[in-house]
All heavy atoms as TSV, in Angstrom:
chain	resi	resn	atom	element	x	y	z
A	1	MET	N	N	-10.062	-8.582	-25.855
A	1	MET	CA	C	-9.747	-8.929	-24.467
A	1	MET	C	C	-9.299	-10.392	-24.476
A	1	MET	O	O	-9.850	-11.254	-25.206
A	1	MET	CB	C	-11.019	-8.758	-23.605
A	1	MET	CG	C	-10.715	-9.106	-22.167
A	1	MET	SD	S	-11.956	-8.361	-21.105
A	1	MET	CE	C	-11.925	-9.467	-19.819
A	2	PHE	N	N	-8.366	-10.670	-23.571
A	2	PHE	CA	C	-7.873	-12.037	-23.453
A	2	PHE	C	C	-7.757	-12.328	-21.980
A	2	PHE	O	O	-7.806	-11.456	-21.100
A	2	PHE	CB	C	-6.565	-12.205	-24.148
A	2	PHE	CG	C	-5.455	-11.311	-23.819
A	2	PHE	CD1	C	-4.504	-11.698	-22.835
A	2	PHE	CD2	C	-5.318	-10.043	-24.389
A	2	PHE	CE1	C	-3.501	-10.849	-22.473
A	2	PHE	CE2	C	-4.370	-9.172	-23.985
A	2	PHE	CZ	C	-3.372	-9.568	-23.041
A	3	THR	N	N	-7.591	-13.663	-21.662
A	3	THR	CA	C	-7.496	-14.112	-20.269
A	3	THR	C	C	-6.166	-14.708	-20.032
A	3	THR	O	O	-5.631	-15.482	-20.819
A	3	THR	CB	C	-8.576	-15.238	-20.067
A	3	THR	OG1	O	-9.882	-14.685	-20.277
A	3	THR	CG2	C	-8.541	-15.717	-18.566
A	4	ILE	N	N	-5.587	-14.382	-18.851
A	4	ILE	CA	C	-4.322	-14.837	-18.421
A	4	ILE	C	C	-4.598	-15.705	-17.192
A	4	ILE	O	O	-5.202	-15.176	-16.196
A	4	ILE	CB	C	-3.319	-13.705	-18.054
A	4	ILE	CG1	C	-3.103	-12.842	-19.285
A	4	ILE	CG2	C	-2.059	-14.294	-17.514
A	4	ILE	CD1	C	-2.328	-11.557	-18.960
A	5	ILE	N	N	-4.117	-16.917	-17.201
A	5	ILE	CA	C	-4.384	-17.852	-16.047
A	5	ILE	C	C	-2.959	-18.166	-15.458
A	5	ILE	O	O	-2.105	-18.601	-16.176
A	5	ILE	CB	C	-5.042	-19.186	-16.437
A	5	ILE	CG1	C	-6.420	-18.807	-16.993
A	5	ILE	CG2	C	-5.193	-20.085	-15.226
A	5	ILE	CD1	C	-7.108	-20.014	-17.623
A	6	ILE	N	N	-2.821	-17.923	-14.154
A	6	ILE	CA	C	-1.543	-18.100	-13.483
A	6	ILE	C	C	-1.686	-19.025	-12.320
A	6	ILE	O	O	-2.336	-18.678	-11.316
A	6	ILE	CB	C	-0.954	-16.831	-12.976
A	6	ILE	CG1	C	-0.855	-15.772	-14.139
A	6	ILE	CG2	C	0.418	-16.969	-12.306
A	6	ILE	CD1	C	-0.500	-14.342	-13.639
A	7	PRO	N	N	-1.165	-20.279	-12.439
A	7	PRO	CA	C	-1.201	-21.174	-11.226
A	7	PRO	C	C	0.029	-20.844	-10.370
A	7	PRO	O	O	1.120	-20.795	-10.931
A	7	PRO	CB	C	-1.126	-22.562	-11.846
A	7	PRO	CG	C	-0.370	-22.364	-13.187
A	7	PRO	CD	C	-0.720	-20.972	-13.587
A	8	THR	N	N	-0.204	-20.674	-9.122
A	8	THR	CA	C	0.959	-20.328	-8.252
A	8	THR	C	C	0.730	-20.718	-6.790
A	8	THR	O	O	-0.363	-20.980	-6.351
A	8	THR	CB	C	1.265	-18.857	-8.334
A	8	THR	OG1	O	2.504	-18.535	-7.680
A	8	THR	CG2	C	0.154	-18.013	-7.729
A	9	ARG	N	N	1.899	-20.825	-6.110
A	9	ARG	CA	C	1.846	-20.963	-4.688
A	9	ARG	C	C	2.963	-20.180	-4.025
A	9	ARG	O	O	3.247	-20.319	-2.817
A	9	ARG	CB	C	2.039	-22.475	-4.309
A	9	ARG	CG	C	3.321	-23.045	-4.774
A	9	ARG	CD	C	3.447	-24.503	-4.353
A	9	ARG	NE	N	4.684	-25.029	-4.971
A	9	ARG	CZ	C	5.082	-26.259	-4.787
A	9	ARG	NH1	N	4.382	-27.071	-4.056
A	9	ARG	NH2	N	6.200	-26.657	-5.379
A	10	THR	N	N	3.588	-19.288	-4.790
A	10	THR	CA	C	4.708	-18.502	-4.346
A	10	THR	C	C	4.391	-17.051	-4.431
A	10	THR	O	O	4.289	-16.471	-5.564
A	10	THR	CB	C	6.003	-18.853	-5.145
A	10	THR	OG1	O	6.150	-20.267	-5.181
A	10	THR	CG2	C	7.183	-18.139	-4.561
A	11	ASP	N	N	4.317	-16.316	-3.335
A	11	ASP	CA	C	3.951	-14.890	-3.286
A	11	ASP	C	C	5.022	-13.990	-4.070
A	11	ASP	O	O	4.669	-13.161	-4.797
A	11	ASP	CB	C	3.856	-14.376	-1.863
A	11	ASP	CG	C	2.756	-15.015	-1.098
A	11	ASP	OD1	O	1.569	-14.671	-1.343
A	11	ASP	OD2	O	3.018	-15.896	-0.294
A	12	ARG	N	N	6.329	-14.305	-3.762
A	12	ARG	CA	C	7.348	-13.467	-4.359
A	12	ARG	C	C	7.317	-13.520	-5.851
A	12	ARG	O	O	7.418	-12.441	-6.541
A	12	ARG	CB	C	8.689	-13.849	-3.817
A	12	ARG	CG	C	9.866	-13.029	-4.320
A	12	ARG	CD	C	11.196	-13.486	-3.737
A	12	ARG	NE	N	11.452	-14.895	-3.886
A	12	ARG	CZ	C	11.897	-15.506	-5.081
A	12	ARG	NH1	N	12.225	-14.744	-6.056
A	12	ARG	NH2	N	12.122	-16.752	-5.164
A	13	LEU	N	N	7.233	-14.638	-6.439
A	13	LEU	CA	C	7.225	-14.808	-7.892
A	13	LEU	C	C	5.991	-14.176	-8.494
A	13	LEU	O	O	6.035	-13.514	-9.531
A	13	LEU	CB	C	7.360	-16.267	-8.264
A	13	LEU	CG	C	8.636	-16.948	-7.887
A	13	LEU	CD1	C	8.592	-18.392	-8.281
A	13	LEU	CD2	C	9.847	-16.257	-8.545
A	14	LEU	N	N	4.806	-14.363	-7.840
A	14	LEU	CA	C	3.595	-13.712	-8.332
A	14	LEU	C	C	3.671	-12.211	-8.349
A	14	LEU	O	O	3.246	-11.556	-9.280
A	14	LEU	CB	C	2.393	-14.186	-7.556
A	14	LEU	CG	C	1.022	-13.709	-8.033
A	14	LEU	CD1	C	0.726	-14.196	-9.366
A	14	LEU	CD2	C	-0.055	-14.023	-7.042
A	15	ASP	N	N	4.193	-11.629	-7.259
A	15	ASP	CA	C	4.371	-10.178	-7.141
A	15	ASP	C	C	5.254	-9.688	-8.331
A	15	ASP	O	O	4.884	-8.694	-8.958
A	15	ASP	CB	C	5.083	-9.807	-5.834
A	15	ASP	CG	C	4.046	-9.700	-4.742
A	15	ASP	OD1	O	2.888	-9.442	-4.941
A	15	ASP	OD2	O	4.489	-9.864	-3.550
A	16	ASN	N	N	6.327	-10.395	-8.617
A	16	ASN	CA	C	7.193	-9.913	-9.689
A	16	ASN	C	C	6.493	-10.039	-11.041
A	16	ASN	O	O	6.532	-9.110	-11.876
A	16	ASN	CB	C	8.464	-10.785	-9.705
A	16	ASN	CG	C	9.408	-10.544	-8.567
A	16	ASN	OD1	O	9.295	-9.500	-7.923
A	16	ASN	ND2	N	10.272	-11.487	-8.270
A	17	LEU	N	N	5.751	-11.041	-11.248
A	17	LEU	CA	C	5.054	-11.324	-12.525
A	17	LEU	C	C	3.976	-10.293	-12.731
A	17	LEU	O	O	3.912	-9.656	-13.782
A	17	LEU	CB	C	4.449	-12.687	-12.542
A	17	LEU	CG	C	3.577	-13.006	-13.739
A	17	LEU	CD1	C	4.288	-12.907	-15.035
A	17	LEU	CD2	C	2.875	-14.305	-13.553
A	18	LEU	N	N	3.142	-10.035	-11.722
A	18	LEU	CA	C	2.030	-9.094	-11.859
A	18	LEU	C	C	2.486	-7.664	-11.964
A	18	LEU	O	O	1.950	-6.890	-12.744
A	18	LEU	CB	C	1.026	-9.282	-10.751
A	18	LEU	CG	C	0.324	-10.623	-10.660
A	18	LEU	CD1	C	-0.727	-10.669	-9.554
A	18	LEU	CD2	C	-0.317	-10.968	-11.984
A	19	SER	N	N	3.525	-7.273	-11.276
A	19	SER	CA	C	4.154	-5.951	-11.425
A	19	SER	C	C	4.695	-5.736	-12.840
A	19	SER	O	O	4.460	-4.673	-13.472
A	19	SER	CB	C	5.272	-5.719	-10.436
A	19	SER	OG	O	4.765	-5.826	-9.157
A	20	SER	N	N	5.352	-6.731	-13.379
A	20	SER	CA	C	5.870	-6.635	-14.693
A	20	SER	C	C	4.741	-6.594	-15.715
A	20	SER	O	O	4.834	-5.849	-16.690
A	20	SER	CB	C	6.814	-7.870	-14.955
A	20	SER	OG	O	7.238	-7.893	-16.290
A	21	LEU	N	N	3.693	-7.398	-15.563
A	21	LEU	CA	C	2.605	-7.409	-16.487
A	21	LEU	C	C	1.903	-6.036	-16.508
A	21	LEU	O	O	1.623	-5.523	-17.598
A	21	LEU	CB	C	1.638	-8.462	-16.028
A	21	LEU	CG	C	0.362	-8.647	-16.943
A	21	LEU	CD1	C	0.795	-9.099	-18.339
A	21	LEU	CD2	C	-0.541	-9.644	-16.317
A	22	ALA	N	N	1.689	-5.425	-15.372
A	22	ALA	CA	C	1.040	-4.156	-15.298
A	22	ALA	C	C	1.878	-3.084	-15.962
A	22	ALA	O	O	1.329	-2.183	-16.631
A	22	ALA	CB	C	0.742	-3.815	-13.857
A	23	ALA	N	N	3.144	-3.138	-15.755
A	23	ALA	CA	C	4.100	-2.126	-16.358
A	23	ALA	C	C	4.240	-2.258	-17.858
A	23	ALA	O	O	4.365	-1.266	-18.592
A	23	ALA	CB	C	5.471	-2.226	-15.710
A	24	SER	N	N	4.183	-3.531	-18.345
A	24	SER	CA	C	4.439	-3.712	-19.771
A	24	SER	C	C	3.193	-3.578	-20.668
A	24	SER	O	O	3.285	-3.418	-21.873
A	24	SER	CB	C	5.059	-5.074	-20.028
A	24	SER	OG	O	4.202	-6.136	-19.634
A	25	SER	N	N	2.025	-3.768	-20.072
A	25	SER	CA	C	0.748	-3.672	-20.848
A	25	SER	C	C	-0.306	-2.914	-20.141
A	25	SER	O	O	-1.378	-3.488	-19.839
A	25	SER	CB	C	0.314	-5.039	-21.209
A	25	SER	OG	O	0.128	-5.857	-20.060
A	26	PRO	N	N	-0.091	-1.627	-19.801
A	26	PRO	CA	C	-1.077	-0.914	-19.025
A	26	PRO	C	C	-2.412	-0.640	-19.717
A	26	PRO	O	O	-3.440	-0.524	-19.083
A	26	PRO	CB	C	-0.353	0.458	-18.736
A	26	PRO	CG	C	0.631	0.580	-19.795
A	26	PRO	CD	C	1.094	-0.834	-20.193
A	27	SER	N	N	-2.432	-0.629	-21.010
A	27	SER	CA	C	-3.693	-0.318	-21.729
A	27	SER	C	C	-4.304	-1.521	-22.362
A	27	SER	O	O	-5.361	-1.457	-22.944
A	27	SER	CB	C	-3.470	0.774	-22.748
A	27	SER	OG	O	-2.486	0.277	-23.741
A	28	SER	N	N	-3.653	-2.705	-22.311
A	28	SER	CA	C	-4.213	-3.936	-22.899
A	28	SER	C	C	-5.367	-4.444	-22.043
A	28	SER	O	O	-5.141	-4.638	-20.853
A	28	SER	CB	C	-3.134	-4.971	-23.055
A	28	SER	OG	O	-2.110	-4.587	-23.929
A	29	PRO	N	N	-6.490	-4.733	-22.677
A	29	PRO	CA	C	-7.601	-5.321	-21.861
A	29	PRO	C	C	-7.374	-6.850	-21.654
A	29	PRO	O	O	-7.244	-7.603	-22.613
A	29	PRO	CB	C	-8.840	-5.033	-22.740
A	29	PRO	CG	C	-8.253	-5.042	-24.166
A	29	PRO	CD	C	-6.855	-4.530	-24.026
A	30	TYR	N	N	-7.252	-7.176	-20.418
A	30	TYR	CA	C	-7.167	-8.683	-20.085
A	30	TYR	C	C	-7.827	-8.960	-18.783
A	30	TYR	O	O	-7.997	-8.026	-17.934
A	30	TYR	CB	C	-5.683	-9.049	-20.013
A	30	TYR	CG	C	-4.823	-8.342	-19.006
A	30	TYR	CD1	C	-4.753	-8.746	-17.670
A	30	TYR	CD2	C	-4.062	-7.216	-19.417
A	30	TYR	CE1	C	-3.967	-8.086	-16.811
A	30	TYR	CE2	C	-3.280	-6.546	-18.508
A	30	TYR	CZ	C	-3.252	-7.004	-17.173
A	30	TYR	OH	O	-2.444	-6.336	-16.291
A	31	GLU	N	N	-8.203	-10.179	-18.641
A	31	GLU	CA	C	-8.781	-10.744	-17.369
A	31	GLU	C	C	-7.734	-11.588	-16.756
A	31	GLU	O	O	-7.023	-12.369	-17.450
A	31	GLU	CB	C	-10.017	-11.589	-17.723
A	31	GLU	CG	C	-10.522	-12.360	-16.512
A	31	GLU	CD	C	-11.609	-13.345	-16.930
A	31	GLU	OE1	O	-11.627	-13.812	-18.089
A	31	GLU	OE2	O	-12.517	-13.619	-16.067
A	32	LEU	N	N	-7.492	-11.414	-15.472
A	32	LEU	CA	C	-6.408	-12.084	-14.774
A	32	LEU	C	C	-6.969	-13.068	-13.786
A	32	LEU	O	O	-7.789	-12.678	-12.889
A	32	LEU	CB	C	-5.477	-11.104	-14.107
A	32	LEU	CG	C	-4.332	-11.681	-13.335
A	32	LEU	CD1	C	-3.355	-12.468	-14.301
A	32	LEU	CD2	C	-3.554	-10.546	-12.721
A	33	ILE	N	N	-6.717	-14.362	-13.976
A	33	ILE	CA	C	-7.170	-15.382	-13.019
A	33	ILE	C	C	-5.888	-16.069	-12.399
A	33	ILE	O	O	-5.070	-16.510	-13.092
A	33	ILE	CB	C	-8.007	-16.472	-13.703
A	33	ILE	CG1	C	-9.252	-15.811	-14.375
A	33	ILE	CG2	C	-8.399	-17.581	-12.730
A	33	ILE	CD1	C	-10.035	-16.741	-15.286
A	34	VAL	N	N	-5.935	-16.054	-11.057
A	34	VAL	CA	C	-4.745	-16.657	-10.332
A	34	VAL	C	C	-5.272	-17.850	-9.609
A	34	VAL	O	O	-6.195	-17.821	-8.752
A	34	VAL	CB	C	-4.150	-15.656	-9.367
A	34	VAL	CG1	C	-2.983	-16.403	-8.573
A	34	VAL	CG2	C	-3.672	-14.480	-10.078
A	35	ALA	N	N	-4.723	-19.041	-9.955
A	35	ALA	CA	C	-5.087	-20.310	-9.259
A	35	ALA	C	C	-4.152	-20.378	-8.007
A	35	ALA	O	O	-2.964	-20.550	-8.119
A	35	ALA	CB	C	-4.780	-21.513	-10.123
A	36	ASP	N	N	-4.759	-20.115	-6.876
A	36	ASP	CA	C	-4.015	-19.945	-5.615
A	36	ASP	C	C	-3.887	-21.237	-4.845
A	36	ASP	O	O	-4.839	-21.864	-4.466
A	36	ASP	CB	C	-4.769	-18.840	-4.765
A	36	ASP	CG	C	-4.157	-18.589	-3.436
A	36	ASP	OD1	O	-3.099	-19.182	-3.117
A	36	ASP	OD2	O	-4.714	-17.738	-2.694
A	37	ASN	N	N	-2.680	-21.585	-4.542
A	37	ASN	CA	C	-2.382	-22.757	-3.734
A	37	ASN	C	C	-1.491	-22.384	-2.519
A	37	ASN	O	O	-0.408	-22.893	-2.331
A	37	ASN	CB	C	-1.645	-23.785	-4.594
A	37	ASN	CG	C	-1.404	-25.087	-3.873
A	37	ASN	OD1	O	-0.287	-25.536	-3.796
A	37	ASN	ND2	N	-2.433	-25.720	-3.347
A	38	GLY	N	N	-2.037	-21.442	-1.731
A	38	GLY	CA	C	-1.382	-21.069	-0.488
A	38	GLY	C	C	-0.735	-19.751	-0.480
A	38	GLY	O	O	0.230	-19.496	0.291
A	39	LEU	N	N	-1.253	-18.789	-1.208
A	39	LEU	CA	C	-0.713	-17.431	-1.168
A	39	LEU	C	C	-1.151	-16.711	0.148
A	39	LEU	O	O	-2.095	-17.029	0.770
A	39	LEU	CB	C	-1.273	-16.608	-2.304
A	39	LEU	CG	C	-0.849	-16.997	-3.757
A	39	LEU	CD1	C	-1.573	-16.148	-4.762
A	39	LEU	CD2	C	0.687	-16.847	-3.965
A	40	ASN	N	N	-0.276	-15.727	0.519
A	40	ASN	CA	C	-0.589	-14.940	1.657
A	40	ASN	C	C	-1.811	-14.017	1.374
A	40	ASN	O	O	-1.870	-13.500	0.243
A	40	ASN	CB	C	0.659	-14.073	1.935
A	40	ASN	CG	C	0.554	-13.223	3.139
A	40	ASN	OD1	O	-0.471	-12.693	3.445
A	40	ASN	ND2	N	1.648	-13.221	3.924
A	41	PRO	N	N	-2.745	-13.838	2.289
A	41	PRO	CA	C	-3.910	-12.982	2.032
A	41	PRO	C	C	-3.468	-11.549	1.633
A	41	PRO	O	O	-4.259	-10.873	0.892
A	41	PRO	CB	C	-4.693	-12.995	3.369
A	41	PRO	CG	C	-4.244	-14.265	4.035
A	41	PRO	CD	C	-2.827	-14.497	3.591
A	42	ASP	N	N	-2.374	-11.082	2.087
A	42	ASP	CA	C	-1.902	-9.749	1.708
A	42	ASP	C	C	-1.635	-9.649	0.219
A	42	ASP	O	O	-1.800	-8.594	-0.376
A	42	ASP	CB	C	-0.627	-9.338	2.501
A	42	ASP	CG	C	-0.913	-9.237	3.991
A	42	ASP	OD1	O	-2.062	-8.949	4.405
A	42	ASP	OD2	O	0.046	-9.317	4.752
A	43	THR	N	N	-1.175	-10.737	-0.330
A	43	THR	CA	C	-0.915	-10.744	-1.773
A	43	THR	C	C	-2.197	-10.547	-2.546
A	43	THR	O	O	-2.305	-9.771	-3.517
A	43	THR	CB	C	-0.265	-12.060	-2.194
A	43	THR	OG1	O	0.978	-12.207	-1.494
A	43	THR	CG2	C	0.060	-12.080	-3.719
A	44	ARG	N	N	-3.250	-11.253	-2.154
A	44	ARG	CA	C	-4.571	-11.067	-2.761
A	44	ARG	C	C	-5.054	-9.622	-2.660
A	44	ARG	O	O	-5.541	-9.104	-3.637
A	44	ARG	CB	C	-5.575	-11.997	-2.148
A	44	ARG	CG	C	-5.478	-13.450	-2.438
A	44	ARG	CD	C	-6.573	-14.242	-1.839
A	44	ARG	NE	N	-6.552	-15.648	-2.257
A	44	ARG	CZ	C	-7.626	-16.329	-2.515
A	44	ARG	NH1	N	-8.876	-15.761	-2.292
A	44	ARG	NH2	N	-7.571	-17.564	-2.895
A	45	ALA	N	N	-4.864	-9.063	-1.568
A	45	ALA	CA	C	-5.263	-7.680	-1.347
A	45	ALA	C	C	-4.582	-6.609	-2.232
A	45	ALA	O	O	-5.161	-5.647	-2.603
A	45	ALA	CB	C	-5.085	-7.299	0.134
A	46	ARG	N	N	-3.352	-6.935	-2.614
A	46	ARG	CA	C	-2.586	-5.996	-3.453
A	46	ARG	C	C	-3.084	-5.969	-4.904
A	46	ARG	O	O	-2.749	-5.104	-5.624
A	46	ARG	CB	C	-1.118	-6.343	-3.424
A	46	ARG	CG	C	-0.384	-5.859	-2.192
A	46	ARG	CD	C	1.095	-5.945	-2.357
A	46	ARG	NE	N	1.631	-7.284	-2.536
A	46	ARG	CZ	C	1.887	-8.139	-1.555
A	46	ARG	NH1	N	1.656	-7.850	-0.285
A	46	ARG	NH2	N	2.348	-9.346	-1.822
A	47	TYR	N	N	-3.824	-7.032	-5.277
A	47	TYR	CA	C	-4.277	-7.149	-6.651
A	47	TYR	C	C	-5.776	-7.328	-6.758
A	47	TYR	O	O	-6.297	-8.436	-7.064
A	47	TYR	CB	C	-3.518	-8.299	-7.373
A	47	TYR	CG	C	-2.089	-8.127	-7.268
A	47	TYR	CD1	C	-1.309	-8.851	-6.352
A	47	TYR	CD2	C	-1.447	-7.217	-8.167
A	47	TYR	CE1	C	0.092	-8.612	-6.331
A	47	TYR	CE2	C	-0.071	-7.046	-8.065
A	47	TYR	CZ	C	0.701	-7.778	-7.079
A	47	TYR	OH	O	2.049	-7.554	-7.046
A	48	PRO	N	N	-6.543	-6.264	-6.452
A	48	PRO	CA	C	-8.024	-6.390	-6.412
A	48	PRO	C	C	-8.618	-6.713	-7.801
A	48	PRO	O	O	-9.744	-7.204	-7.858
A	48	PRO	CB	C	-8.438	-5.033	-5.811
A	48	PRO	CG	C	-7.345	-4.168	-6.174
A	48	PRO	CD	C	-6.077	-4.901	-6.167
A	49	SER	N	N	-7.933	-6.422	-8.803
A	49	SER	CA	C	-8.542	-6.638	-10.156
A	49	SER	C	C	-8.389	-8.112	-10.636
A	49	SER	O	O	-9.027	-8.509	-11.569
A	49	SER	CB	C	-7.835	-5.795	-11.210
A	49	SER	OG	O	-6.469	-6.028	-11.293
A	50	ALA	N	N	-7.557	-8.866	-9.925
A	50	ALA	CA	C	-7.401	-10.279	-10.262
A	50	ALA	C	C	-8.450	-11.129	-9.597
A	50	ALA	O	O	-8.936	-10.798	-8.487
A	50	ALA	CB	C	-5.991	-10.826	-9.803
A	51	ARG	N	N	-8.848	-12.202	-10.231
A	51	ARG	CA	C	-9.811	-13.163	-9.582
A	51	ARG	C	C	-8.947	-14.297	-9.148
A	51	ARG	O	O	-8.232	-14.970	-9.893
A	51	ARG	CB	C	-10.778	-13.590	-10.676
A	51	ARG	CG	C	-11.826	-14.496	-10.098
A	51	ARG	CD	C	-13.009	-14.770	-10.964
A	51	ARG	NE	N	-12.594	-15.081	-12.344
A	51	ARG	CZ	C	-13.167	-15.998	-13.054
A	51	ARG	NH1	N	-14.180	-16.711	-12.581
A	51	ARG	NH2	N	-12.807	-16.195	-14.286
A	52	PHE	N	N	-9.080	-14.594	-7.842
A	52	PHE	CA	C	-8.318	-15.671	-7.213
A	52	PHE	C	C	-9.213	-16.875	-7.038
A	52	PHE	O	O	-10.305	-16.765	-6.499
A	52	PHE	CB	C	-7.708	-15.253	-5.882
A	52	PHE	CG	C	-6.640	-14.261	-6.024
A	52	PHE	CD1	C	-6.879	-12.854	-6.088
A	52	PHE	CD2	C	-5.275	-14.705	-6.017
A	52	PHE	CE1	C	-5.861	-11.975	-6.219
A	52	PHE	CE2	C	-4.256	-13.772	-6.194
A	52	PHE	CZ	C	-4.499	-12.393	-6.267
A	53	VAL	N	N	-8.715	-18.047	-7.440
A	53	VAL	CA	C	-9.415	-19.275	-7.294
A	53	VAL	C	C	-8.564	-20.247	-6.486
A	53	VAL	O	O	-7.453	-20.484	-6.776
A	53	VAL	CB	C	-9.709	-19.944	-8.720
A	53	VAL	CG1	C	-10.362	-21.249	-8.587
A	53	VAL	CG2	C	-10.459	-18.963	-9.612
A	54	ASP	N	N	-9.176	-20.646	-5.316
A	54	ASP	CA	C	-8.465	-21.607	-4.435
A	54	ASP	C	C	-8.364	-22.972	-5.094
A	54	ASP	O	O	-9.358	-23.461	-5.636
A	54	ASP	CB	C	-9.159	-21.699	-3.138
A	54	ASP	CG	C	-9.154	-20.418	-2.367
A	54	ASP	OD1	O	-8.094	-19.771	-2.280
A	54	ASP	OD2	O	-10.150	-20.053	-1.678
A	55	ILE	N	N	-7.221	-23.535	-5.014
A	55	ILE	CA	C	-6.951	-24.944	-5.510
A	55	ILE	C	C	-6.403	-25.701	-4.321
A	55	ILE	O	O	-5.682	-25.228	-3.541
A	55	ILE	CB	C	-6.078	-24.995	-6.746
A	55	ILE	CG1	C	-4.675	-24.406	-6.517
A	55	ILE	CG2	C	-6.746	-24.364	-7.914
A	55	ILE	CD1	C	-3.684	-24.610	-7.602
A	56	PRO	N	N	-6.844	-26.982	-4.235
A	56	PRO	CA	C	-6.379	-27.807	-3.131
A	56	PRO	C	C	-4.941	-28.251	-3.253
A	56	PRO	O	O	-4.355	-28.244	-4.323
A	56	PRO	CB	C	-7.331	-29.063	-3.160
A	56	PRO	CG	C	-7.710	-29.091	-4.612
A	56	PRO	CD	C	-7.757	-27.690	-5.130
A	57	GLU	N	N	-4.379	-28.657	-2.094
A	57	GLU	CA	C	-2.998	-29.118	-2.085
A	57	GLU	C	C	-3.037	-30.643	-2.325
A	57	GLU	O	O	-4.097	-31.264	-2.211
A	57	GLU	CB	C	-2.393	-28.892	-0.674
A	57	GLU	CG	C	-2.137	-27.422	-0.488
A	57	GLU	CD	C	-1.282	-27.166	0.735
A	57	GLU	OE1	O	-0.441	-28.046	1.087
A	57	GLU	OE2	O	-1.459	-26.121	1.376
A	58	PRO	N	N	-2.001	-31.216	-2.803
A	58	PRO	CA	C	-0.758	-30.678	-3.200
A	58	PRO	C	C	-0.833	-29.940	-4.499
A	58	PRO	O	O	-1.704	-30.188	-5.311
A	58	PRO	CB	C	0.161	-31.832	-3.279
A	58	PRO	CG	C	-0.679	-32.963	-3.698
A	58	PRO	CD	C	-2.051	-32.762	-3.017
A	59	PHE	N	N	0.099	-29.025	-4.760
A	59	PHE	CA	C	0.144	-28.268	-5.958
A	59	PHE	C	C	0.418	-29.168	-7.148
A	59	PHE	O	O	1.338	-29.941	-7.162
A	59	PHE	CB	C	1.222	-27.159	-5.884
A	59	PHE	CG	C	1.228	-26.298	-7.083
A	59	PHE	CD1	C	0.340	-25.275	-7.252
A	59	PHE	CD2	C	2.178	-26.469	-8.070
A	59	PHE	CE1	C	0.343	-24.442	-8.296
A	59	PHE	CE2	C	2.202	-25.644	-9.207
A	59	PHE	CZ	C	1.278	-24.667	-9.282
A	60	CYS	N	N	-0.456	-29.105	-8.173
A	60	CYS	CA	C	-0.304	-29.813	-9.399
A	60	CYS	C	C	-0.597	-28.833	-10.499
A	60	CYS	O	O	-1.761	-28.339	-10.618
A	60	CYS	CB	C	-1.241	-30.996	-9.422
A	60	CYS	SG	S	-1.281	-31.876	-11.036
A	61	PHE	N	N	0.368	-28.528	-11.340
A	61	PHE	CA	C	0.211	-27.561	-12.391
A	61	PHE	C	C	-0.943	-27.911	-13.340
A	61	PHE	O	O	-1.799	-27.086	-13.655
A	61	PHE	CB	C	1.540	-27.432	-13.237
A	61	PHE	CG	C	1.491	-26.483	-14.331
A	61	PHE	CD1	C	1.696	-25.096	-14.071
A	61	PHE	CD2	C	1.192	-26.858	-15.626
A	61	PHE	CE1	C	1.601	-24.162	-15.100
A	61	PHE	CE2	C	1.075	-25.939	-16.690
A	61	PHE	CZ	C	1.257	-24.610	-16.384
A	62	ALA	N	N	-1.063	-29.101	-13.781
A	62	ALA	CA	C	-2.121	-29.488	-14.657
A	62	ALA	C	C	-3.505	-29.311	-14.069
A	62	ALA	O	O	-4.454	-28.892	-14.761
A	62	ALA	CB	C	-1.912	-30.916	-15.162
A	63	LYS	N	N	-3.653	-29.672	-12.834
A	63	LYS	CA	C	-4.913	-29.522	-12.138
A	63	LYS	C	C	-5.235	-28.054	-11.901
A	63	LYS	O	O	-6.414	-27.619	-11.999
A	63	LYS	CB	C	-4.909	-30.251	-10.795
A	63	LYS	CG	C	-6.259	-30.446	-10.172
A	63	LYS	CD	C	-6.135	-31.131	-8.829
A	63	LYS	CE	C	-6.220	-32.581	-9.075
A	63	LYS	NZ	N	-6.286	-33.350	-7.805
A	64	ALA	N	N	-4.286	-27.178	-11.672
A	64	ALA	CA	C	-4.475	-25.793	-11.438
A	64	ALA	C	C	-4.936	-25.064	-12.635
A	64	ALA	O	O	-5.759	-24.167	-12.600
A	64	ALA	CB	C	-3.122	-25.147	-10.915
A	65	ILE	N	N	-4.457	-25.506	-13.808
A	65	ILE	CA	C	-4.868	-24.897	-15.089
A	65	ILE	C	C	-6.292	-25.372	-15.389
A	65	ILE	O	O	-7.104	-24.628	-15.784
A	65	ILE	CB	C	-3.919	-25.345	-16.219
A	65	ILE	CG1	C	-2.603	-24.748	-16.035
A	65	ILE	CG2	C	-4.508	-24.914	-17.573
A	65	ILE	CD1	C	-2.488	-23.258	-16.133
């Protein structure tokens, strides 16, 4: 098992990434952590298996990781 950490603040890009990840590795065991800096609540609801961690503004990649 491995962990994927994704810092983001853009719903559209996250949707594309997570859809691609699910399609390309359906049987690989991984934990998904999303560092959330302003995502729409609907986006969180679409991915119940991901763990969302709120990060404060302004968005800073290094701090989100």
